[in-house]
N, C-alpha and C positions, 0 to 999 in steps of 0.2 A: 370100624372104618376110621381110617386116619385121614384127617383133612390137612392138606398142606396149604397154609395161608402164605400168600406171597408177601414178602416184606415190602413195606411201602417204599416207593421210589424217593430218593433224596432229591430235594430241589437243588438245582445247580445255581451257584452264585453268578451273578452277572459281572463280567469283567469290565472294569472301567478303562482299561488301556486303549481300546479302540475309540472310546469317547474322547479321551485326552488327545489322541492323535488327530481326530477331526477338529477339535478346538484349536490346536496349534496350526493346522493347515489353514483354517479360516483366518486366524490371526495373521499368519504370514501373507495370505492373499490380500487382506485389507490393508496391511502395512505397505505392500509393494504397489498396490493399485491406487492408493490415495495420493493426492497432491498436497504439498505443504506451501504455506505462504512464503513468498520470497520477499525478504526485507531489502529495501533499497536505501542507499545513502544519498542525501541531498548535499551538494556543495554550496555552502552559504558563506559569504564574506562576513567576518566578524569585525565589528568596529574596534579600533584600537588606536594607539598613538604611534604607529609606524611612520617611517620617513618615506613611505612610498608616494610617488607623485599622485596628486589628486586627479581622478578621472571624472568624466562627465557623468553626472547622476541624473537619473530619470525617476520621478516619483510615480509609483504604481499604487493605486488605491483600490482595494477590494470593496465593492459597493454592496453586493447582495449575495445571498446563498444560491441564487439561481445562476451565478456565473458572470455577472456584470462587473467590470472593473475599468479603471481609467489609467492611461499612461500619459502623464503631463497634460491632463485635462481632456484627452481624446478618449471617448468611451468605446469599449470593445466587449464582445461576448466570447466566452471560452470556446464556443462551438465554431466561431468564425476564424478558423485557423489560417486561412489564406491572407486575410487582411492583417492579422497579427504578425504572420511571418514576413510580410512585406514591410511592415512598420519596423520590426526588429532587425531585419537583414542589414539595414544601413547603420544600425547602432549596436551591432552584436558585441563589441568589445567594451561598451559602456556599462556602468554600474546601474542596476535596477534596484531601487530601494522600495520594498513592499511594506505597506501598512494596511490594516484591515479595520473597518468600522466595528464598534463594540457590538457584541451579540452575534457575530457571525461564527459559523462552525470551523473547527480546525481542519476538517476534511476538505472544505472548500478552499482554504488557504493552501493546503498541500496540492490540490488539483491545479490551482493557479501556478504554483511553483513548477509543477510538471509541465504545464502548458507552455510556460515561458521558456523552459529548458528545451522542450521539443521544437519550439519556434526559432531557436537559435541563440537565445540569450546565454552569455557565458558567465557573467558575474551577477549574482543575486544576493541581496541582503535583506534582513528583516528589520523593521523599525517599530517603535511603539505607536500605538494608535494615537491620532491627534486629539 
């Protein structure tokens, strides 16, 4: 009696092509659905020796990281946008010179610049801390 033994089945190799396709589709999805940081430019007056006529300057002093600052001695808070807009509206074309106390964060200074711009100030300049 002759026995016919079946030849063992060969294992098929797993193709990596579908895996690569899925990885590229996921990569494309995450690239298209993510948001990227938008960098903005701040317009600052640079001190120089130009012959431009001197404009009225207002001293802006950043007092704390919580958003307290003063314009010519009058204290404001960054959240009080109505009072700030009212103060700046009459002086929008004047130069606002901003200085910060030592130890305050740069992000607070940038928020102050943004707040002043949003309130209507057109000319901003940075000064050294007193």
